[in-house]
C-alpha positions in Angstrom: 141.6 131.2 51.9 144.5 128.8 52.8 147.1 130.1 55.0 150.4 129.9 53.1 153.5 128.4 54.7 156.7 130.6 55.2 158.4 128.8 52.0 155.4 129.7 49.8 155.4 133.3 50.9 159.3 133.5 50.6 159.0 131.9 46.9 156.3 134.6 46.2 158.5 137.4 47.5 161.4 136.2 45.5 159.2 136.4 42.3 158.2 139.8 43.1 161.9 141.0 43.4 162.5 139.2 40.0 159.6 141.0 38.5 160.8 144.3 39.9 164.1 143.8 38.3 162.6 143.5 35.0 163.4 146.8 33.4 160.1 146.6 31.2 157.4 146.6 34.0 155.1 149.6 34.0 155.3 152.1 36.8 151.8 151.1 38.1 152.5 147.5 38.1 156.0 148.1 39.7 154.3 150.2 42.6 151.7 147.4 43.0 154.4 144.7 43.1 156.6 146.8 45.5 153.6 146.9 48.0 152.9 143.4 47.8 156.4 142.8 48.5 156.5 144.7 51.6 153.4 142.9 52.8 155.0 139.7 52.1 158.3 140.8 54.0 156.3 141.6 56.8 154.5 138.6 57.0 157.7 136.5 56.7 159.5 138.9 59.3 156.5 138.0 61.8 156.6 134.2 61.1 160.2 134.2 61.9 159.8 136.3 65.1 157.0 133.9 66.0 159.2 130.8 65.5 162.3 132.5 67.4 159.8 133.1 70.4 158.6 129.4 70.4 162.3 128.0 70.2 163.5 130.5 72.9 160.5 129.5 75.0 161.0 125.6 74.4 164.7 126.0 75.4 163.9 128.0 78.7 166.1 130.7 77.7 165.7 134.1 79.5 165.5 136.7 76.6 166.1 139.6 79.2 169.8 138.4 79.5 
């Protein structure tokens, strides 16, 4: 399975939100979409955290300050 980029994951998360805003969605489908949204948000957050750590490391900034 090909690893998705941050932008691809964010786009998928945005689609999940749009789908959940649809008042016609069935409850079981809404729960599945909600769970997928949580999964996507965790992955995106981790990617942002990793990028921040890399930037801080490259800048030589002491995070403990």
